[in-house]
C-alpha positions as MATLAB code, in Angstrom:
seq = 'MSFLSKVGSDFKAVFAFLGSPKAQPVEAAVEGVAETIATVAGVGAPVQAGINLINNWLTEIVKAEALAAAAGQQTGSGVQKAAAVMAEMTPQVLTFATAQGLPAPTAAMIATINTSLVAALNTLGADAPAPAA';
ca = [
      14.966  -18.137  -10.755;
      13.520  -15.152   -8.881;
       9.943  -13.949   -9.230;
      10.923  -10.931  -11.325;
      13.171  -13.024  -13.567;
      10.284  -15.402  -14.082;
       7.991  -12.462  -14.832;
      10.340  -11.338  -17.543;
      10.693  -14.753  -19.076;
       6.993  -15.555  -18.964;
       5.206  -12.254  -18.375;
       2.071  -13.184  -20.282;
       1.435  -16.177  -18.055;
       2.080  -14.144  -14.897;
      -0.339  -11.398  -15.919;
      -2.890  -14.051  -16.843;
      -2.479  -15.680  -13.421;
      -2.695  -12.420  -11.462;
      -5.975  -11.649  -13.179;
      -7.241  -15.207  -13.001;
      -9.959  -16.599  -10.772;
      -7.272  -18.709   -9.024;
      -5.330  -15.651   -7.829;
      -8.285  -13.506   -6.825;
      -9.296  -15.463   -3.679;
      -5.728  -15.413   -2.375;
      -5.351  -11.677   -2.995;
      -8.769  -10.956   -1.492;
      -8.127  -13.081    1.599;
      -4.824  -11.397    2.413;
      -6.251   -7.935    1.873;
      -9.439   -8.853    3.718;
      -7.606   -9.851    6.888;
      -5.588   -6.622    6.925;
      -8.679   -4.522    6.222;
     -10.728   -6.234    8.947;
      -8.033   -5.749   11.571;
      -7.600   -2.113   10.535;
     -11.338   -1.450   10.607;
     -11.662   -2.935   14.091;
      -8.752   -0.748   15.194;
     -10.478    2.307   13.691;
      -7.916    2.928   10.964;
      -9.549    1.177    8.011;
      -9.399    3.994    5.453;
      -5.669    4.765    5.836;
      -4.817    1.064    5.725;
      -6.909    0.569    2.579;
      -5.159    3.561    1.011;
      -1.794    2.018    1.928;
      -2.806   -1.359    0.474;
      -3.864    0.355   -2.736;
      -0.571    2.256   -2.916;
       1.514   -0.905   -2.455;
      -0.647   -2.839   -4.946;
      -0.128   -0.075   -7.511;
       3.594   -0.045   -6.800;
       3.968   -3.808   -7.206;
       1.969   -3.631  -10.438;
       4.317   -0.953  -11.792;
       7.393   -3.024  -10.872;
       6.010   -6.090  -12.638;
       4.974   -3.980  -15.629;
       8.479   -2.462  -15.926;
      10.041   -5.915  -15.748;
       7.681   -7.291  -18.378;
       8.241   -4.358  -20.736;
      12.008   -4.686  -20.383;
      11.799   -8.413  -21.097;
       9.583   -7.830  -24.118;
      12.198   -5.393  -25.425;
      14.979   -7.916  -24.780;
      16.469   -5.730  -22.045;
      15.542   -7.527  -18.835;
      19.140   -7.862  -17.646;
      21.241   -4.778  -16.945;
      18.340   -2.349  -17.099;
      17.631   -1.964  -13.391;
      18.286    1.772  -13.339;
      15.891    2.371  -16.239;
      13.219    0.105  -14.736;
      13.507    1.835  -11.357;
      13.254    5.252  -13.007;
      10.109    4.221  -14.879;
       8.481    2.853  -11.718;
       9.411    5.874   -9.640;
       8.108    8.263  -12.299;
       4.723    6.551  -11.997;
       4.743    6.143   -8.229;
       6.188    9.419   -6.929;
       2.993   11.422   -7.516;
       0.932    8.658   -5.911;
       3.257    8.498   -2.897;
       3.113   12.264   -2.425;
      -0.687   12.235   -2.695;
      -0.872    9.392   -0.158;
       1.431   11.208    2.275;
      -0.591   14.415    2.012;
      -3.897   12.584    2.482;
      -2.562   10.819    5.579;
      -1.068   13.983    7.075;
       2.460   12.658    6.712;
       5.527   14.651    5.726;
       6.383   14.386    2.040;
       8.948   11.642    1.529;
      12.167   12.542   -0.245;
      13.240   11.018   -3.548;
      15.772    8.944   -1.609;
      13.041    7.586    0.661;
      10.874    6.674   -2.326;
      13.864    4.973   -3.969;
      14.476    2.970   -0.781;
      10.870    1.754   -0.757;
      11.125    0.843   -4.440;
      14.363   -1.065   -3.889;
      12.801   -2.927   -0.958;
       9.730   -3.944   -2.949;
      11.890   -5.126   -5.859;
      14.028   -7.118   -3.401;
      10.907   -8.703   -1.913;
       9.664   -9.740   -5.354;
      13.111  -11.039   -6.318;
      13.175  -13.154   -3.171;
      10.007  -14.964   -4.245;
      11.083  -18.039   -6.164;
      14.808  -17.434   -5.680;
      16.983  -20.471   -5.161;
      17.546  -21.247   -1.500;
      21.148  -20.858   -0.373;
      23.103  -24.056    0.028;
      23.368  -25.249    3.635;
      26.618  -24.401    5.377;
      29.057  -27.298    5.601;
];
């Protein structure tokens, strides 16, 4: 069962864990390492902004999955879930790009990022493929 499938089937427990004292040290440690390296390299603020953007994006993906599951529509609703996430994230992505002096990404580029993040979350907890014979 993939991470997002698990989220849908047990979203209350997942949200409880993500906000729990057990999850906080792990999240802080991973972010702390990235922030320290970026600060030493002189690019701390843009990296922190990027971390915040990705954190927000992942939160929106999990929220869309949980809402779909709560409505009994977890399966077959990928297009609707993606649309909901992208509606929330597009303004944030455009603001981030402007603040970093980057060209505005297209809707297709934002969709590609969204698809990649969903794929990454789906990979977590997915069954490993059977070894080749």
